[in-house]
mmCIF file as gemmi writes it, N, C-alpha and C atoms, coordinates in Angstrom:
data_model
loop_
_atom_site.group_PDB
_atom_site.id
_atom_site.type_symbol
_atom_site.label_atom_id
_atom_site.label_alt_id
_atom_site.label_comp_id
_atom_site.label_asym_id
_atom_site.label_entity_id
_atom_site.label_seq_id
_atom_site.pdbx_PDB_ins_code
_atom_site.Cartn_x
_atom_site.Cartn_y
_atom_site.Cartn_z
_atom_site.occupancy
_atom_site.B_iso_or_equiv
_atom_site.pdbx_formal_charge
_atom_site.auth_seq_id
_atom_site.auth_asym_id
_atom_site.pdbx_PDB_model_num
ATOM 1 N N . MET Axp A 1 ? 140.329 200.441 90.704 1 0 ? 1 A 1
ATOM 2 C CA . MET Axp A 1 ? 141.295 201.909 90.813 1 0 ? 1 A 1
ATOM 3 C C . MET Axp A 1 ? 140.724 201.877 89.636 1 0 ? 1 A 1
ATOM 4 N N . SER Axp A 2 ? 141.337 201.846 88.584 1 0 ? 2 A 1
ATOM 5 C CA . SER Axp A 2 ? 140.937 202.05 87.332 1 0 ? 2 A 1
ATOM 6 C C . SER Axp A 2 ? 140.473 201.346 86.576 1 0 ? 2 A 1
ATOM 7 N N . ALA Axp A 3 ? 140.322 200.065 86.141 1 0 ? 3 A 1
ATOM 8 C CA . ALA Axp A 3 ? 139.738 199.45 85.964 1 0 ? 3 A 1
ATOM 9 C C . ALA Axp A 3 ? 140.537 199.037 84.621 1 0 ? 3 A 1
ATOM 10 N N . GLY Axp A 4 ? 141.777 198.986 84.544 1 0 ? 4 A 1
ATOM 11 C CA . GLY Axp A 4 ? 143.206 198.943 83.525 1 0 ? 4 A 1
ATOM 12 C C . GLY Axp A 4 ? 143.021 200.218 82.111 1 0 ? 4 A 1
ATOM 13 N N . ARG Axp A 5 ? 142.631 201.509 82.46 1 0 ? 5 A 1
ATOM 14 C CA . ARG Axp A 5 ? 142.304 202.33 81.526 1 0 ? 5 A 1
ATOM 15 C C . ARG Axp A 5 ? 142.411 203.431 82.31 1 0 ? 5 A 1
ATOM 16 N N . PRO Axp A 6 ? 143.217 204.954 82.065 1 0 ? 6 A 1
ATOM 17 C CA . PRO Axp A 6 ? 143.714 205.976 82.645 1 0 ? 6 A 1
ATOM 18 C C . PRO Axp A 6 ? 142.937 206.619 83.146 1 0 ? 6 A 1
ATOM 19 N N . LEU Axp A 7 ? 142.552 207.082 84.684 1 0 ? 7 A 1
ATOM 20 C CA . LEU Axp A 7 ? 141.779 207.515 84.909 1 0 ? 7 A 1
ATOM 21 C C . LEU Axp A 7 ? 141.648 209.517 84.474 1 0 ? 7 A 1
ATOM 22 N N . THR Axp A 8 ? 140.328 209.925 84.415 1 0 ? 8 A 1
ATOM 23 C CA . THR Axp A 8 ? 139.514 211.33 83.933 1 0 ? 8 A 1
ATOM 24 C C . THR Axp A 8 ? 140.047 211.996 84.369 1 0 ? 8 A 1
ATOM 25 N N . LYS Axp A 9 ? 139.977 213.529 84.68 1 0 ? 9 A 1
ATOM 26 C CA . LYS Axp A 9 ? 140.568 214.114 85.32 1 0 ? 9 A 1
ATOM 27 C C . LYS Axp A 9 ? 140.21 214.969 86.639 1 0 ? 9 A 1
ATOM 28 N N . ALA Axp A 10 ? 138.703 214.494 86.203 1 0 ? 10 A 1
ATOM 29 C CA . ALA Axp A 10 ? 137.463 214.542 87.969 1 0 ? 10 A 1
ATOM 30 C C . ALA Axp A 10 ? 137.938 213.227 88.544 1 0 ? 10 A 1
ATOM 31 N N . GLU Axp A 11 ? 138.191 212.075 88.362 1 0 ? 11 A 1
ATOM 32 C CA . GLU Axp A 11 ? 138.556 210.714 88.996 1 0 ? 11 A 1
ATOM 33 C C . GLU Axp A 11 ? 140.451 211.354 89.551 1 0 ? 11 A 1
ATOM 34 N N . ARG Axp A 12 ? 140.69 211.754 89.289 1 0 ? 12 A 1
ATOM 35 C CA . ARG Axp A 12 ? 142.245 211.936 89.009 1 0 ? 12 A 1
ATOM 36 C C . ARG Axp A 12 ? 142.247 212.966 90.369 1 0 ? 12 A 1
ATOM 37 N N . LYS Axp A 13 ? 141.797 214.06 90.473 1 0 ? 13 A 1
ATOM 38 C CA . LYS Axp A 13 ? 141.305 214.666 91.697 1 0 ? 13 A 1
ATOM 39 C C . LYS Axp A 13 ? 140.034 214.329 92.509 1 0 ? 13 A 1
ATOM 40 N N . LYS Axp A 14 ? 139.51 213.192 92.189 1 0 ? 14 A 1
ATOM 41 C CA . LYS Axp A 14 ? 138.828 212.666 93.653 1 0 ? 14 A 1
ATOM 42 C C . LYS Axp A 14 ? 139.659 211.95 94.116 1 0 ? 14 A 1
ATOM 43 N N . PHE Axp A 15 ? 140.502 211.385 93.209 1 0 ? 15 A 1
ATOM 44 C CA . PHE Axp A 15 ? 142.225 210.585 94.539 1 0 ? 15 A 1
ATOM 45 C C . PHE Axp A 15 ? 142.73 210.61 94.908 1 0 ? 15 A 1
ATOM 46 N N . ASN Axp A 16 ? 143.907 211.666 94.152 1 0 ? 16 A 1
ATOM 47 C CA . ASN Axp A 16 ? 144.206 213.174 94.869 1 0 ? 16 A 1
ATOM 48 C C . ASN Axp A 16 ? 143.758 213.462 95.529 1 0 ? 16 A 1
ATOM 49 N N . ARG Axp A 17 ? 142.381 213.254 96.584 1 0 ? 17 A 1
ATOM 50 C CA . ARG Axp A 17 ? 141.791 214.569 97.71 1 0 ? 17 A 1
ATOM 51 C C . ARG Axp A 17 ? 141.744 213.558 98.898 1 0 ? 17 A 1
ATOM 52 N N . ALA Axp A 18 ? 141.755 212.281 97.809 1 0 ? 18 A 1
ATOM 53 C CA . ALA Axp A 18 ? 141.321 211.069 99.303 1 0 ? 18 A 1
ATOM 54 C C . ALA Axp A 18 ? 142.809 210.054 99.625 1 0 ? 18 A 1
ATOM 55 N N . GLU Axp A 19 ? 143.391 210.494 99.456 1 0 ? 19 A 1
ATOM 56 C CA . GLU Axp A 19 ? 144.765 210.548 99.697 1 0 ? 19 A 1
ATOM 57 C C . GLU Axp A 19 ? 145.802 211.518 100.165 1 0 ? 19 A 1
ATOM 58 N N . HIS Axp A 20 ? 144.935 212.781 99.836 1 0 ? 20 A 1
ATOM 59 C CA . HIS Axp A 20 ? 145.731 213.926 100.999 1 0 ? 20 A 1
ATOM 60 C C . HIS Axp A 20 ? 144.996 214.082 102.494 1 0 ? 20 A 1
ATOM 61 N N . GLU Axp A 21 ? 143.707 213.468 102.499 1 0 ? 21 A 1
ATOM 62 C CA . GLU Axp A 21 ? 142.881 213.6 103.242 1 0 ? 21 A 1
ATOM 63 C C . GLU Axp A 21 ? 143.319 211.977 103.998 1 0 ? 21 A 1
ATOM 64 N N . ARG Axp A 22 ? 143.453 210.91 103.374 1 0 ? 22 A 1
ATOM 65 C CA . ARG Axp A 22 ? 144.276 210.181 104.418 1 0 ? 22 A 1
ATOM 66 C C . ARG Axp A 22 ? 144.796 209.959 105.298 1 0 ? 22 A 1
ATOM 67 N N . LYS Axp A 23 ? 146.882 211.044 104.496 1 0 ? 23 A 1
ATOM 68 C CA . LYS Axp A 23 ? 147.821 211.583 105.083 1 0 ? 23 A 1
ATOM 69 C C . LYS Axp A 23 ? 147.681 212.072 105.73 1 0 ? 23 A 1
ATOM 70 N N . ILE Axp A 24 ? 146.576 212.652 106.295 1 0 ? 24 A 1
ATOM 71 C CA . ILE Axp A 24 ? 146.496 213.812 106.981 1 0 ? 24 A 1
ATOM 72 C C . ILE Axp A 24 ? 146.171 213.497 108.23 1 0 ? 24 A 1
ATOM 73 N N . LYS Axp A 25 ? 145.427 212.535 108.054 1 0 ? 25 A 1
ATOM 74 C CA . LYS Axp A 25 ? 144.241 211.633 109.39 1 0 ? 25 A 1
ATOM 75 C C . LYS Axp A 25 ? 145.651 210.926 109.518 1 0 ? 25 A 1
ATOM 76 N N . GLN Axp A 26 ? 146.435 210.318 108.658 1 0 ? 26 A 1
ATOM 77 C CA . GLN Axp A 26 ? 147.283 209.132 109.126 1 0 ? 26 A 1
ATOM 78 C C . GLN Axp A 26 ? 148.613 210.351 110.552 1 0 ? 26 A 1
ATOM 79 N N . ASP Axp A 27 ? 149.156 210.902 109.557 1 0 ? 27 A 1
ATOM 80 C CA . ASP Axp A 27 ? 149.642 212.259 110.721 1 0 ? 27 A 1
ATOM 81 C C . ASP Axp A 27 ? 149.597 212.561 112.161 1 0 ? 27 A 1
ATOM 82 N N . LEU Axp A 28 ? 147.926 213.285 111.985 1 0 ? 28 A 1
ATOM 83 C CA . LEU Axp A 28 ? 147.472 213.514 113.15 1 0 ? 28 A 1
ATOM 84 C C . LEU Axp A 28 ? 147.199 212.339 114.322 1 0 ? 28 A 1
ATOM 85 N N . ILE Axp A 29 ? 146.54 211.22 113.71 1 0 ? 29 A 1
ATOM 86 C CA . ILE Axp A 29 ? 147.271 210.169 114.426 1 0 ? 29 A 1
ATOM 87 C C . ILE Axp A 29 ? 147.943 209.516 115.665 1 0 ? 29 A 1
ATOM 88 N N . ALA Axp A 30 ? 149.262 209.849 114.304 1 0 ? 30 A 1
ATOM 89 C CA . ALA Axp A 30 ? 151.1 209.211 114.475 1 0 ? 30 A 1
ATOM 90 C C . ALA Axp A 30 ? 151.392 210.789 115.567 1 0 ? 30 A 1
ATOM 91 N N . GLN Axp A 31 ? 149.998 211.518 115.34 1 0 ? 31 A 1
ATOM 92 C CA . GLN Axp A 31 ? 151.079 212.79 116.8 1 0 ? 31 A 1
ATOM 93 C C . GLN Axp A 31 ? 150.407 212.158 117.907 1 0 ? 31 A 1
ATOM 94 N N . HIS Axp A 32 ? 148.429 212.399 117.612 1 0 ? 32 A 1
ATOM 95 C CA . HIS Axp A 32 ? 148.546 213.027 118.231 1 0 ? 32 A 1
ATOM 96 C C . HIS Axp A 32 ? 147.51 211.838 119.611 1 0 ? 32 A 1
ATOM 97 N N . GLY Axp A 33 ? 147.524 210.626 119.065 1 0 ? 33 A 1
ATOM 98 C CA . GLY Axp A 33 ? 146.9 208.61 119.69 1 0 ? 33 A 1
ATOM 99 C C . GLY Axp A 33 ? 146.423 208.702 118.271 1 0 ? 33 A 1
ATOM 100 N N . SER Axp A 34 ? 145.079 208.442 119.405 1 0 ? 34 A 1
ATOM 101 C CA . SER Axp A 34 ? 143.882 207.637 118.045 1 0 ? 34 A 1
ATOM 102 C C . SER Axp A 34 ? 142.814 208.082 118.327 1 0 ? 34 A 1
ATOM 103 N N . ASP Axp A 35 ? 142.191 209.181 119.8 1 0 ? 35 A 1
ATOM 104 C CA . ASP Axp A 35 ? 141.255 209.39 119.742 1 0 ? 35 A 1
ATOM 105 C C . ASP Axp A 35 ? 141.43 211.006 119.257 1 0 ? 35 A 1
ATOM 106 N N . LEU Axp A 36 ? 142.348 211.562 120.285 1 0 ? 36 A 1
ATOM 107 C CA . LEU Axp A 36 ? 142.479 213.055 119.684 1 0 ? 36 A 1
ATOM 108 C C . LEU Axp A 36 ? 143.093 213.331 118.158 1 0 ? 36 A 1
ATOM 109 N N . GLY Axp A 37 ? 143.818 212.319 117.626 1 0 ? 37 A 1
ATOM 110 C CA . GLY Axp A 37 ? 143.706 212.135 116.473 1 0 ? 37 A 1
ATOM 111 C C . GLY Axp A 37 ? 143.041 212.4 114.871 1 0 ? 37 A 1
ATOM 112 N N . THR Axp A 38 ? 142.171 211.511 115.38 1 0 ? 38 A 1
ATOM 113 C CA . THR Axp A 38 ? 140.853 211.015 114.908 1 0 ? 38 A 1
ATOM 114 C C . THR Axp A 38 ? 139.875 212.059 114.29 1 0 ? 38 A 1
ATOM 115 N N . PHE Axp A 39 ? 139.529 213.036 116.062 1 0 ? 39 A 1
ATOM 116 C CA . PHE Axp A 39 ? 139.282 214.129 115.795 1 0 ? 39 A 1
ATOM 117 C C . PHE Axp A 39 ? 139.667 215.79 115.377 1 0 ? 39 A 1
ATOM 118 N N . TYR Axp A 40 ? 140.548 215.758 115.654 1 0 ? 40 A 1
ATOM 119 C CA . TYR Axp A 40 ? 142.014 216.729 114.815 1 0 ? 40 A 1
ATOM 120 C C . TYR Axp A 40 ? 141.926 216.66 113.42 1 0 ? 40 A 1
ATOM 121 N N . ALA Axp A 41 ? 142.13 215.022 113.189 1 0 ? 41 A 1
ATOM 122 C CA . ALA Axp A 41 ? 141.595 215.683 111.625 1 0 ? 41 A 1
ATOM 123 C C . ALA Axp A 41 ? 140.474 215.302 110.378 1 0 ? 41 A 1
ATOM 124 N N . TRP Axp A 42 ? 139.213 215.599 111.261 1 0 ? 42 A 1
ATOM 125 C CA . TRP Axp A 42 ? 137.675 215.406 111.134 1 0 ? 42 A 1
ATOM 126 C C . TRP Axp A 42 ? 138.097 216.834 111.302 1 0 ? 42 A 1
ATOM 127 N N . LEU Axp A 43 ? 138.023 217.401 112.429 1 0 ? 43 A 1
ATOM 128 C CA . LEU Axp A 43 ? 138.263 218.994 112.148 1 0 ? 43 A 1
ATOM 129 C C . LEU Axp A 43 ? 138.824 219.679 110.844 1 0 ? 43 A 1
ATOM 130 N N . ARG Axp A 44 ? 140.246 219.345 110.653 1 0 ? 44 A 1
ATOM 131 C CA . ARG Axp A 44 ? 141.229 219.151 109.599 1 0 ? 44 A 1
ATOM 132 C C . ARG Axp A 44 ? 140.497 219.919 108.059 1 0 ? 44 A 1
ATOM 133 N N . ILE Axp A 45 ? 139.809 218.235 108.068 1 0 ? 45 A 1
ATOM 134 C CA . ILE Axp A 45 ? 139.052 218.289 106.921 1 0 ? 45 A 1
ATOM 135 C C . ILE Axp A 45 ? 137.827 218.622 106.809 1 0 ? 45 A 1
ATOM 136 N N . VAL Axp A 46 ? 137.559 218.443 107.659 1 0 ? 46 A 1
ATOM 137 C CA . VAL Axp A 46 ? 135.464 219.381 107.429 1 0 ? 46 A 1
ATOM 138 C C . VAL Axp A 46 ? 135.853 221.054 107.051 1 0 ? 46 A 1
ATOM 139 N N . ASN Axp A 47 ? 137.714 222.199 107.356 1 0 ? 47 A 1
ATOM 140 C CA . ASN Axp A 47 ? 137.881 222.787 107.683 1 0 ? 47 A 1
ATOM 141 C C . ASN Axp A 47 ? 138.032 222.567 105.848 1 0 ? 47 A 1
ATOM 142 N N . ILE Axp A 48 ? 138.682 222.21 105.085 1 0 ? 48 A 1
ATOM 143 C CA . ILE Axp A 48 ? 139.019 222.244 103.7 1 0 ? 48 A 1
ATOM 144 C C . ILE Axp A 48 ? 137.788 221.836 102.858 1 0 ? 48 A 1
ATOM 145 N N . ARG Axp A 49 ? 137.002 221.275 102.591 1 0 ? 49 A 1
ATOM 146 C CA . ARG Axp A 49 ? 136.426 221.185 103.481 1 0 ? 49 A 1
ATOM 147 C C . ARG Axp A 49 ? 135.27 221.743 102.88 1 0 ? 49 A 1
ATOM 148 N N . GLY Axp A 50 ? 134.715 221.938 104.014 1 0 ? 50 A 1
ATOM 149 C CA . GLY Axp A 50 ? 134.246 223.85 103.934 1 0 ? 50 A 1
ATOM 150 C C . GLY Axp A 50 ? 134.265 225.299 103.707 1 0 ? 50 A 1
ATOM 151 N N . THR Axp A 51 ? 135.617 224.983 104.095 1 0 ? 51 A 1
ATOM 152 C CA . THR Axp A 51 ? 136.598 226.161 102.582 1 0 ? 51 A 1
ATOM 153 C C . THR Axp A 51 ? 135.96 225.744 101.042 1 0 ? 51 A 1
ATOM 154 N N . GLN Axp A 52 ? 135.997 224.958 100.453 1 0 ? 52 A 1
ATOM 155 C CA . GLN Axp A 52 ? 135.842 224.771 99.069 1 0 ? 52 A 1
ATOM 156 C C . GLN Axp A 52 ? 134.394 225.283 98.57 1 0 ? 52 A 1
ATOM 157 N N . ALA Axp A 53 ? 133.646 223.645 99.575 1 0 ? 53 A 1
ATOM 158 C CA . ALA Axp A 53 ? 132.284 224.984 99.53 1 0 ? 53 A 1
ATOM 159 C C . ALA Axp A 53 ? 131.952 226.487 99.508 1 0 ? 53 A 1
ATOM 160 N N . SER Axp A 54 ? 132.57 227.156 100.805 1 0 ? 54 A 1
ATOM 161 C CA . SER Axp A 54 ? 131.581 228.32 100.79 1 0 ? 54 A 1
ATOM 162 C C . SER Axp A 54 ? 131.994 228.844 99.578 1 0 ? 54 A 1
ATOM 163 N N . ARG Axp A 55 ? 133.762 228.308 98.403 1 0 ? 55 A 1
ATOM 164 C CA . ARG Axp A 55 ? 133.797 229.114 97.819 1 0 ? 55 A 1
ATOM 165 C C . ARG Axp A 55 ? 132.917 228.802 96.497 1 0 ? 55 A 1
ATOM 166 N N . GLU Axp A 56 ? 132.305 227.591 97.045 1 0 ? 56 A 1
ATOM 167 C CA . GLU Axp A 56 ? 131.619 227.353 95.112 1 0 ? 56 A 1
ATOM 168 C C . GLU Axp A 56 ? 130.016 227.587 95.403 1 0 ? 56 A 1
ATOM 169 N N . GLY Axp A 57 ? 130.122 228.356 96.965 1 0 ? 57 A 1
ATOM 170 C CA . GLY Axp A 57 ? 128.785 228.697 97.202 1 0 ? 57 A 1
ATOM 171 C C . GLY Axp A 57 ? 127.471 227.835 97.796 1 0 ? 57 A 1
ATOM 172 N N . ASP Axp A 58 ? 128.609 226.406 98.732 1 0 ? 58 A 1
ATOM 173 C CA . ASP Axp A 58 ? 127.157 225.253 99.181 1 0 ? 58 A 1
ATOM 174 C C . ASP Axp A 58 ? 127.37 225.252 100.532 1 0 ? 58 A 1
ATOM 175 N N . ALA Axp A 59 ? 125.945 226.395 100.775 1 0 ? 59 A 1
ATOM 176 C CA . ALA Axp A 59 ? 125.946 226.465 102.13 1 0 ? 59 A 1
ATOM 177 C C . ALA Axp A 59 ? 125.364 225.091 103.115 1 0 ? 59 A 1
ATOM 178 N N . ALA Axp A 60 ? 124.489 224.272 101.906 1 0 ? 60 A 1
ATOM 179 C CA . ALA Axp A 60 ? 123.464 223.424 102.514 1 0 ? 60 A 1
ATOM 180 C C . ALA Axp A 60 ? 125.385 222.157 103.036 1 0 ? 60 A 1
ATOM 181 N N . PHE Axp A 61 ? 126.335 222.331 103.139 1 0 ? 61 A 1
ATOM 182 C CA . PHE Axp A 61 ? 127.396 221.548 103.297 1 0 ? 61 A 1
ATOM 183 C C . PHE Axp A 61 ? 127.397 222.006 105.078 1 0 ? 61 A 1
ATOM 184 N N . ILE Axp A 62 ? 127.757 223.305 104.59 1 0 ? 62 A 1
ATOM 185 C CA . ILE Axp A 62 ? 127.831 224.79 106.206 1 0 ? 62 A 1
ATOM 186 C C . ILE Axp A 62 ? 127.381 223.829 106.381 1 0 ? 62 A 1
ATOM 187 N N . ARG Axp A 63 ? 125.864 224.746 106.679 1 0 ? 63 A 1
ATOM 188 C CA . ARG Axp A 63 ? 124.805 224.064 107.529 1 0 ? 63 A 1
ATOM 189 C C . ARG Axp A 63 ? 125 222.391 108.785 1 0 ? 63 A 1
ATOM 190 N N . ASP Axp A 64 ? 125.57 221.405 107.513 1 0 ? 64 A 1
ATOM 191 C CA . ASP Axp A 64 ? 125.344 219.993 108.074 1 0 ? 64 A 1
ATOM 192 C C . ASP Axp A 64 ? 126.188 219.642 108.805 1 0 ? 64 A 1
ATOM 193 N N . VAL Axp A 65 ? 127.23 219.906 108.782 1 0 ? 65 A 1
ATOM 194 C CA . VAL Axp A 65 ? 128.191 220.617 109.15 1 0 ? 65 A 1
ATOM 195 C C . VAL Axp A 65 ? 128.185 221.019 111.048 1 0 ? 65 A 1
ATOM 196 N N . ALA Axp A 66 ? 127.464 222.315 111.482 1 0 ? 66 A 1
ATOM 197 C CA . ALA Axp A 66 ? 127.38 223.23 112.446 1 0 ? 66 A 1
ATOM 198 C C . ALA Axp A 66 ? 126.381 222.652 113.349 1 0 ? 66 A 1
ATOM 199 N N . LEU Axp A 67 ? 125.197 221.923 112.361 1 0 ? 67 A 1
ATOM 200 C CA . LEU Axp A 67 ? 124.133 220.902 112.799 1 0 ? 67 A 1
ATOM 201 C C . LEU Axp A 67 ? 125.017 219.205 113.099 1 0 ? 67 A 1
ATOM 202 N N . ALA Axp A 68 ? 126.279 219.3 112.99 1 0 ? 68 A 1
ATOM 203 C CA . ALA Axp A 68 ? 126.8 217.933 113.127 1 0 ? 68 A 1
ATOM 204 C C . ALA Axp A 68 ? 127.452 218.619 114.473 1 0 ? 68 A 1
ATOM 205 N N . LEU Axp A 69 ? 128.327 219.23 114.548 1 0 ? 69 A 1
ATOM 206 C CA . LEU Axp A 69 ? 128.634 219.581 115.992 1 0 ? 69 A 1
ATOM 207 C C . LEU Axp A 69 ? 127.889 220.178 117.641 1 0 ? 69 A 1
ATOM 208 N N . GLN Axp A 70 ? 127.026 221.229 116.555 1 0 ? 70 A 1
ATOM 209 C CA . GLN Axp A 70 ? 126.001 220.897 117.354 1 0 ? 70 A 1
ATOM 210 C C . GLN Axp A 70 ? 125.403 219.912 118.241 1 0 ? 70 A 1
ATOM 211 N N . ASN Axp A 71 ? 124.877 218.654 117.717 1 0 ? 71 A 1
ATOM 212 C CA . ASN Axp A 71 ? 124.057 216.907 118.098 1 0 ? 71 A 1
ATOM 213 C C . ASN Axp A 71 ? 125.344 216.484 119.247 1 0 ? 71 A 1
ATOM 214 N N . VAL Axp A 72 ? 126.935 216.822 118.562 1 0 ? 72 A 1
ATOM 215 C CA . VAL Axp A 72 ? 127.597 216.008 120.058 1 0 ? 72 A 1
ATOM 216 C C . VAL Axp A 72 ? 128.407 216.999 120.695 1 0 ? 72 A 1
ATOM 217 N N . TYR Axp A 73 ? 128.139 218.362 120.949 1 0 ? 73 A 1
ATOM 218 C CA . TYR Axp A 73 ? 127.714 219.231 121.768 1 0 ? 73 A 1
ATOM 219 C C . TYR Axp A 73 ? 126.964 218.876 122.882 1 0 ? 73 A 1
ATOM 220 N N . ARG Axp A 74 ? 125.689 218.896 122.826 1 0 ? 74 A 1
ATOM 221 C CA . ARG Axp A 74 ? 124.337 218.276 123.019 1 0 ? 74 A 1
ATOM 222 C C . ARG Axp A 74 ? 124.426 216.911 123.923 1 0 ? 74 A 1
ATOM 223 N N . ARG Axp A 75 ? 125.331 215.998 122.701 1 0 ? 75 A 1
ATOM 224 C CA . ARG Axp A 75 ? 125.69 214.707 123.617 1 0 ? 75 A 1
ATOM 225 C C . ARG Axp A 75 ? 126.057 214.694 124.871 1 0 ? 75 A 1
ATOM 226 N N . HIS Axp A 76 ? 127.469 215.491 125.348 1 0 ? 76 A 1
ATOM 227 C CA . HIS Axp A 76 ? 128.672 216.023 126.035 1 0 ? 76 A 1
ATOM 228 C C . HIS Axp A 76 ? 127.965 216.376 126.841 1 0 ? 76 A 1
ATOM 229 N N . PHE Axp A 77 ? 127.516 217.878 127.029 1 0 ? 77 A 1
ATOM 230 C CA . PHE Axp A 77 ? 126.869 218.376 127.501 1 0 ? 77 A 1
ATOM 231 C C . PHE Axp A 77 ? 126.094 219.7 127.628 1 0 ? 77 A 1
ATOM 232 N N . GLY Axp A 78 ? 124.854 218.313 127.152 1 0 ? 78 A 1
ATOM 233 C CA . GLY Axp A 78 ? 123.429 219.236 127.516 1 0 ? 78 A 1
ATOM 234 C C . GLY Axp A 78 ? 122.506 217.795 127.871 1 0 ? 78 A 1
């Protein structure tokens, strides 16, 4: 994790974000079961990251997520 040194501010922020996302996933899986909980966790995390990307003006992330959702839809309903 830290290789014997304190984490930098950027490393700490990345670590905290990963821990928060892991906790969200565990909570939703415990509440809704494996498949549905994983799907809900994915939606929640994509929503969080999409909001951050939108604030930063990164439209590429939002385009990639929209394409991924479209591919899933086509695979199951198309």
